[in-house]
C-alpha positions in Angstrom: 70.5 57.2 50.1 69.5 58.6 53.5 69.5 56.1 56.3 67.7 58.3 58.9 66.0 61.6 59.7 65.4 63.6 62.8 62.7 66.1 63.5 63.1 68.9 66.2 60.3 71.2 67.1 59.6 74.2 69.3 57.1 77.0 69.4 59.0 79.1 66.8 60.1 76.6 64.2 60.8 73.0 63.3 63.9 71.5 61.7 64.3 68.4 59.6 67.7 66.8 59.6 68.7 64.0 57.2 71.7 61.7 58.0 73.3 60.4 54.8 75.3 57.1 54.5 79.0 57.7 54.9 78.6 61.4 55.0 77.8 64.2 57.5 74.6 65.6 58.8 72.8 68.1 56.6 70.0 70.5 57.4 67.3 69.9 54.8 64.6 72.3 55.7 63.6 74.8 58.3 59.9 75.3 58.7 59.0 78.5 60.4 56.1 78.2 62.9 53.5 80.7 63.5 54.7 84.0 64.9 54.4 84.1 68.7 53.5 87.3 70.4 56.3 88.4 72.7 55.6 90.0 76.0 56.4 93.7 76.1 57.8 95.4 79.2 55.3 97.7 80.9 56.4 100.9 82.7 54.3 102.1 85.6 54.4 103.0 89.2 56.8 101.0 91.3 55.4 98.2 93.4 55.5 99.3 97.0 55.5 95.7 98.1 59.0 95.2 96.7 62.3 96.6 98.0 65.8 96.7 96.5 67.3 96.2 100.0 66.1 92.8 100.9 69.5 92.0 102.4 68.6 94.2 105.4 66.5 91.3 106.7 69.8 89.5 107.5 71.2 92.7 109.0 68.2 93.0 111.3 68.5 89.4 112.4 72.2 89.7 113.2 71.6 92.9 115.2 68.9 91.2 117.1 70.9 88.1 118.0 73.9 90.2 119.0 71.9 92.8 120.9 73.6 95.7 119.1 71.1 98.4 120.1 70.9 97.3 123.7 74.7 97.1 124.1 75.3 100.6 122.7 72.5 102.1 124.8 73.8 100.4 128.0 77.3 101.8 127.3 76.4 105.4 126.2 73.4 105.9 128.5 70.3 108.0 127.8 70.6 111.0 125.4 67.2 112.5 126.2 65.3 113.3 129.4 62.1 111.6 128.2 62.2 107.9 127.6 60.6 108.0 124.2 61.7 107.9 120.6 65.1 106.6 119.5 68.3 106.3 121.6 72.0 106.3 120.8 72.0 102.6 119.9 69.1 102.9 117.4 70.7 106.1 115.9 74.0 104.4 115.2 72.5 101.1 114.1 70.1 102.9 111.7 72.8 104.9 110.2 75.0 101.9 109.7 72.2 99.9 108.1 71.6 102.8 105.7 75.3 102.8 104.8 75.1 99.0 104.1 72.2 99.8 101.8 74.4 102.1 99.8 73.7 105.5 101.3 76.5 108.1 101.9 74.8 111.1 103.4 72.1 111.8 106.0 69.5 112.5 103.3 69.9 108.8 102.4 67.9 108.1 105.5 64.9 109.8 104.0 65.3 107.6 100.9 65.2 104.6 103.2 62.1 105.8 105.0 60.3 106.2 101.6 61.0 102.5 100.9 57.8 101.1 102.6 58.7 97.4 102.1 62.3 98.0 103.2 61.2 99.6 106.4 59.4 96.4 107.4 62.7 94.6 107.6 65.1 97.4 108.6 66.7 97.1 112.0 65.6 100.7 112.9 62.6 101.8 110.9 61.5 105.4 110.7 64.9 107.1 111.2 64.8 110.3 109.1 67.7 112.7 108.4 66.3 115.5 110.7 65.8 113.0 113.5 69.3 111.6 113.1 70.9 115.1 113.1 69.0 116.2 116.2 69.9 113.0 118.1 73.6 113.2 117.1 73.8 116.7 118.6 72.6 115.4 122.0 75.4 112.8 122.3 78.3 114.2 124.4 82.0 113.5 123.6 82.2 111.1 126.6 79.1 109.2 125.3 80.7 109.0 121.8 83.7 107.4 123.3 81.6 105.1 125.5 80.1 103.7 122.3 83.4 101.8 121.9 82.5 99.8 125.1 79.2 98.9 123.6 80.8 97.7 120.4 83.3 95.7 122.5 80.4 94.0 124.2 78.9 93.1 120.8 82.3 91.7 119.7 82.5 89.5 122.8 79.0 88.1 122.1 80.0 87.5 118.5 83.0 85.5 119.7 80.8 83.5 122.0 78.5 82.5 119.2 81.2 81.5 116.7 82.1 77.8 116.3 84.8 76.8 118.8 87.4 76.2 116.1 86.8 79.7 114.5 86.8 81.4 117.9 90.0 79.7 118.9 91.7 80.6 115.6 90.8 84.3 116.1 91.8 84.4 119.8 95.1 82.6 119.3 96.2 85.1 116.8 98.0 86.7 115.3 95.8 89.7 116.3 96.7 92.8 114.4 95.5 96.3 115.3 95.6 98.5 112.2 95.8 102.3 112.7 94.6 104.2 109.7 93.2 107.7 108.8 91.7 109.2 105.8 90.3 112.6 104.8 86.6 112.9 104.0 85.7 115.9 102.0 82.5 117.8 103.1 80.5 120.6 101.6 78.9 123.6 103.2 80.4 126.4 105.3 78.4 125.5 108.4 80.0 122.1 108.9 81.5 121.9 112.4 84.8 120.2 113.3 86.3 120.3 109.8 89.1 122.4 108.3 90.9 122.9 105.0 93.6 120.2 104.5 96.8 120.6 102.5 94.9 119.8 99.3 92.5 122.7 99.8 89.5 120.5 100.7 87.2 121.1 103.6 87.6 117.8 105.3 87.1 115.7 108.5 89.7 113.2 109.4 88.5 109.9 110.8 91.2 108.1 112.9 90.4 104.4 113.3 91.9 101.5 115.1 90.5 98.2 113.8 91.0 94.5 114.4 92.4 93.7 111.0 91.6 89.9 111.0 87.9 90.6 111.6 87.6 94.1 110.2 86.0 95.2 113.5 86.5 98.9 114.5 87.8 98.9 118.1 88.2 102.6 118.7 87.9 105.8 116.6 88.3 109.5 116.8 87.2 112.2 114.4 89.4 115.2 113.8 89.6 118.0 111.3 91.6 118.2 108.1 94.5 119.8 109.9 94.7 117.4 112.9 97.9 115.3 113.2 96.9 111.7 114.0 100.2 111.1 115.7 99.1 113.2 118.7 96.2 111.0 119.7 97.6 107.7 118.4 99.0 106.4 121.7 95.6 106.9 123.5 93.7 105.4 120.6 96.0 102.3 120.7 95.3 101.9 124.5 91.5 102.2 124.0 91.7 99.6 121.1 93.6 97.1 123.3 91.0 97.6 126.1 88.2 96.8 123.6 89.8 93.5 122.4 88.1 90.4 123.7 90.0 89.0 126.7 90.7 85.7 124.9 92.3 87.6 122.0 94.6 89.6 124.2 95.5 86.7 126.4 97.1 84.9 123.5 100.0 87.3 123.7 100.3 87.7 119.9 98.8 91.2 119.6 100.7 93.5 117.1 100.2 97.0 115.9 100.5 98.0 112.2 100.6 101.7 111.1 101.9 103.5 108.0 104.4 106.3 107.8 101.9 108.9 108.9 102.3 107.6 112.4 106.1 107.7 112.4 106.7 109.0 115.9 108.4 107.8 119.1 105.4 108.3 121.3 103.4 105.6 119.5 106.3 103.1 119.5 106.8 103.7 123.2 103.1 103.2 123.9 103.1 99.9 122.0 106.3 98.8 123.9 104.8 99.7 127.3 101.7 97.6 126.4 103.9 94.7 125.4 102.6 94.9 121.9 104.7 94.2 118.8 104.6 96.9 116.2 105.5 97.8 112.7 105.4 101.5 111.9 106.3 102.8 108.5 109.3 105.1 108.5 109.3 108.4 106.7 111.9 108.7 104.0 114.1 111.3 105.8 117.7 112.1 105.0 119.2 109.9 107.8 117.4 106.8 106.5 118.6 107.4 103.0 122.1 107.6 104.3 121.5 104.4 106.2 120.3 102.7 103.0 123.6 103.5 101.3 125.4 101.4 103.9 123.4 98.2 103.2 125.6 95.8 101.2 124.2 93.9 98.2 124.6 90.5 99.9 122.5 91.8 102.8 119.4 91.8 100.7 117.1 88.7 100.7 114.1 87.8 98.5 110.8 88.7 100.2 108.4 85.8 100.7 105.1 86.2 98.7 106.1 89.5 97.0 107.2 89.3 93.4 110.4 91.3 92.7 110.8 92.5 96.3 113.8 92.2 98.6 114.2 93.0 102.3 117.2 93.8 104.5 117.6 94.6 108.2 119.6 97.8 108.9 122.0 98.4 111.8 119.7 101.2 113.1 118.0 99.5 116.1 116.9 102.0 118.8 115.2 100.6 121.9 115.5 97.0 120.9 113.7 97.5 117.6 114.8 96.7 114.1 114.6 98.7 110.9 113.3 96.6 108.1 113.9 98.0 104.6 112.0 96.7 101.5 112.9 97.5 98.0 111.2 96.6 94.7 113.0 96.9 91.4 111.1 98.9 88.8 111.3 99.2 85.1 111.6 102.9 83.9 108.2 102.6 82.2 106.6 102.0 85.7 107.7 105.4 86.9 105.6 108.4 86.2 107.2 111.6 84.9 104.9 113.6 87.2 106.9 114.7 90.3 103.7 114.3 92.4 103.6 110.6 91.6 103.4 108.5 94.8 105.7 105.8 93.3 108.3 108.4 92.1 108.6 109.6 95.7 109.8 106.2 96.7 112.9 106.5 94.6 116.3 107.5 96.0 116.6 111.3 96.0 119.5 111.2 93.5 117.3 109.3 91.0 114.2 111.3 91.8 116.0 114.5 90.8 116.9 113.1 87.3 115.0 114.3 84.2 112.8 111.4 83.0 115.0 110.5 79.9 118.1 110.3 82.2 116.2 108.2 84.7 115.8 105.5 82.1 119.6 105.3 81.7 120.3 105.3 85.5 120.7 101.6 85.9 118.8 99.7 88.6 115.7 101.7 89.9 114.3 100.7 93.3 111.2 101.8 95.1 112.0 101.7 98.8 110.0 101.5 102.0 111.1 101.1 105.7 109.4 100.1 108.9 
C-alpha cells in the first residue's frame, strides 16, 4: 500500500510520484501541460546603442587617472604646427586601445570608429586609419624615442598609486629586464623600413626591452627583417635602465635576461658596466660542445622546479662570469625526425647526425642549453 505521494508542477508538465512501503520511489504518471510558445530569435539591424567593447570604459578610466596622453605629449612635443586635432599621445593611446579591442591593422581603427556606442567610452574617439597614418609620418625618430620618457612618467605615476606593499615588492626586486625580438610579416611592396628575412618573408623586426615582472615596455626599436638585434642591444639596455622607476633601480637587484640571439660580448660588457646582473643564452657553437664533453656526471645537479632537468657550471668563466649548462633527458619519441625541428637542434651534434632509427638506440638523449 502506498504511504505517500508527491506532486511536482511547472509550466510544461506535472509529475505524480508515489512512495511505497519498504520499497523505492516510482514515477506513476506524467501529465503533459499545454504547449508553451517558445520565443524565437529575431534577426535584424544591430542595435547601435550596444558595443562589443564595453571593457574600453576601464581602459579610458585608467588612461585618465595615469595621464597617459598628457605624459606622451609632454615628452614627444608637438607634431603639427597648428594646435588642433590629435597629437602623439592621442595617436599612440588610440592605436593601443584598438589593439586591446582585438584589432591588428590600421583598418581596424575604422571598424572602431563605426562602433557608435564604443566611441562614447573609447579613450581617443574619432581616430581613423588615414588620420593615424598621416600623424605617424609627422613623428620624427627623436620623438619616437622620446615617447619612452613619456611611458616612464606613466610608470612612475602607476607606482605611486599602487598600495605601499605592492609598490615595495616591485621596487625591492628582483627587477628583470627582458630583451626580445620577433619578426612581423607585412604585405605590400610599398612598406617602408622592412626587408626579406631568412624565411623569405617581408618583415619588420620589433626589438623590445620590457620590465618582466610588470610586462611594461621600457624601450623599443623597430628594425627590418635583416637587422641584427645585437648591434643595438647595448644602447637599448641603457635606455631601458634609464626608464626604470628610481625606486626599482635603487634596490640594486636589476638583472638582464636575453636569449641566444643576443650572444655577444658587447651586451655583456654593457650590463657589467651598468652593474646589472645578466643571463644571456649561449649559441651552440663547437667550443661549447667541446666544453660540455669535459663536464663529469657527478657535476650535474637536479634543477629546481624543472622536471627532468639538470644543471652544471662549466669551467669557462670569462670576465668573472659563469657558464651555466642545462640539459633535459628526452625519450626518442619526443624528438622529431625533421632536421628543422627546434628540439632536434638542441641535441649533441654526434646524435643530431644519426638517422632517426639509430638515434633511438643511441642511449641517453639530452637537449642542452647554455647561458
